[in-house]
N, C-alpha and C positions, 0 to 999 in steps of 0.2 A: 464480611470479615476479610481483612487484607491478607493476601497470601504471604506466609512467613518467608518464603524464598521464591520470589517471582522469576528470578533468573534461572533457577533450576527447573521450574515448571515450563518456562519457554524452551529450555534445552531439551526437555523430555517430550513435550507435546508438539513443539514446533509453532505454537501460538499462545497468546495470552491476551486477555481483555482487562484493561485497567478501568474500573468503574468510575463514573462521575468526574472524568478528567476535565470536561467542560460542563458548566451549568446550563440550565434551560435558557437563560437570557443570552448566553454566548452562542448557543446552538441557533437560536432565532436570528441573531445578528448575522451569523455565517450563512444561513439559508437565504436571508434577504439579499445579501451581496452576491451570492452565487447565482441565484435566479435572475437578478438584474444583469449580471455579466453575460449569461447565456442569451439574453435578448439584446445586448448592446451591439449596434452596428459596427462600432470601432473594434470589437473583439472577435468578430466572426472569422477572421483569417487565422486566429489562433485556436479555433475549435476544430477538432477532428472527430469523425464518427465511424470508428471501426466496427466490424461485425459484432453484434451483441451488445452495443453500447449506444445510448442515445446521444452522447456527446462527451468529449473530454477537452477541458480547457487547459492547455499546456502552460506550465509556469505559473505557480501561485503568487509570484511576486507582483502580478498585475491586480491582485486582490488585497488591498491594504488592510481591510478589517480581518480577513482570514489569516494573513501572515502575522498580524499583531497578536491574535489570539492563539495561534498554533505554535509559532516559533518563540517560545518563552522559556524562562528559567525553569518553570514547573515541568514543561515537556522535556527539557534537556536533562533535568535531574532524573526523571523516570528512565530515559534512555541510557544514561550512565549506569543506573541500577541494573538494567536488563542486559545491556550489551557490554558494558565496561567503560571506564573513563577514556577520554581521548579518542572517541569515535569520530566518524566523518559522515556528513550529510551529502549524499550524492546529488548531482545536478539533474534529478528527475523527480518532479512533483507535479500534481495536477488536481483539478476539481472534476469529479465525474457526475454526470446527470443521467439517471435511468440506465445504468449499466447492468446488464444481465447476461454475462458471458457464461460459457460452459466450463467443465472441469479442465484444469491445467496446472502446471507449475510455472512460476515466473521465470524459471531458468530454461524453459523450453526454447527460447530464442538462441541460447548458446548451443543446445544439442542440435538444433536445425542447422547450425553453422559448423557442426562437427567439433565443438569445443566441450570438454568434459571436466575442466578444472574445478567446477563448482561442487564436485563430489569430494574434494579435499576436506580434511577435518577442520582446517582453519578457515574455511569459507563461511563467513558469518555476515551475510547481507540480508537485511530485514525490510519488509514492507510495513509501513506504519500508516494506519488509517483512522480517521474519525468519521463515523457514520452519523448523519444528522437526523436519524429516525431509529426507532427500535427495530430489531431483527426478529420478525414474528413468522410463525408458520403460514399464516394467511397472506401477509403482505410483503414478505421478504424484508428487504431493508438493510441487510448486512451480509455476512459471510457464512458459507458452509465449508467444512473442511474435513480432512481425514487426519485425525490426531496421530502423530508419530510418522506421518508419511514423508517428512523431510529426510528420513533415514531410509526410505524405500524408493529405489530407482523405478522408473516406468518400465513396462515390458519391452524387451529388446525389439527394435523396429523390424528386424528380419523375421521375427516370429509371425506365423499366420494370425491374422486378426489382432495384431498388437494394439491398435487403437481401440478396438471393441473391448479387448480384455481390460484395458486401462479404464475405460468408462464404466464397465461392470464392477471393477474393483472399487472405484470411487462411489458408485451408487450404493454398493453393499456396505462399505465401511464409513461413508461420509455421514455427517450430522450437522445440524444447524448450530453454529457457535453462538453462545449467549452473549448478546451485547445490547445496550440501550443507547439512545441518542446521547452523544457527548462522550461515550467511552473511547478510550484509546486502545485500538486493537493492533497488536504487533505480531507479525508472523514471518517465519523463515521463508526466503524466496524459493526454497525447494518444496514447500508444503503443497500438497494436492488441495486445491480449493476451487470454489466457484461462487458466484453471487447466489444467495438464497433466492429461489424462484418466487415470483409473485403469483399467487393463485387467485386473488381477488383485487379489485381496484382499491388503492390505498387512500385513506381519508386525508392524508397530509399532502397529496399531490405527487410531485416528482421525488424519486429516490435520489438523494444527494450525499456525496462523500468527498473527503479530501484525502489525498495519499501523498506520502513522501518516503524516500529510501534512506535508511541509516545502516551503517556497516562498521565493523571493526576496521581500523585504519591500517590495512595491509595491502599486499600486492593484488589480492582479489578485488578489492574496492577500486584500485587503480585500473585494473583490467576491465571492470564493468564500465567505468567512465569512458575508457578508450573505445570500447565496443559500441556504446550508444552514440558516441560522436561520429562514428562511421555510418550510422543509419540515416538515410535520406529523409525519413519521416520525422526525425527529431530536429527539424529545421530551427526550432526556437533556440537551440544551443548556440547558433551563430550570433545571437544578441544577448546571451545569458549573462547577467550581472547580479551579484549579491548586493542588496542594499546595505548602505553604511551602518545602519542601526543593527542589522543582523550580523555583520562582521564584528561589531563591538560586542554583541552578545556572545559570539563564539570565543573571542579573546577572554572574556570574563569567565566563561564556563569551561574552558579548556577543551572544546571540540573544534573541528574545522569544517569549513564548507569545501567540498570537492569542486573541481572545475571540469 
């Protein structure tokens, strides 16, 4: 049953899963292209492998099948419903392969830099993901999170065992978020979350997902873009260009692509 007020649920819980956003055929096409891309010699320079992740292919624009299925009127209509019209898509998106990181907030990078503007009420930056397999207890495949934690700061770093307190809090309150292959999962960048651990080998092979960032078009979105442009590991931004067909989609749908 469709949520009568998905925007309210997102605001309350900090996350929401929109079921059946992509069908099984579309999921299969995405899996095929992403698996091929991670093996393609020409794309190896664009793949990074941070701790806890088997690989991240930066910039989805090098995956034409993925972008044509993901950045559509259907997707933009759902984001307008959840975030509000006139949103901005930030210049950060990627395909992930076998990513199994630990508990964190996506705003941790700001706090490590001594920046805390993301706790303002009008900070509305969201991670959007499509996982290409079900999220199960045995095989992982999606996200675990702490509902409502986008309203809960992490323990102050000056406190004794602050990092351990944070991990214990997440382990105590966290749960596996229900999602199936092709669902659109949207969560606030302050949400405490982690990849659902894999306890057994998965019958589908690699865990695959695509991610992109959407935000209310305000000064926080601009500050986010400015921040990642200063990061040396975001080298793909030096050649970042939005394809013409996606620029046309933005004009027709009333959102914009950030730079």
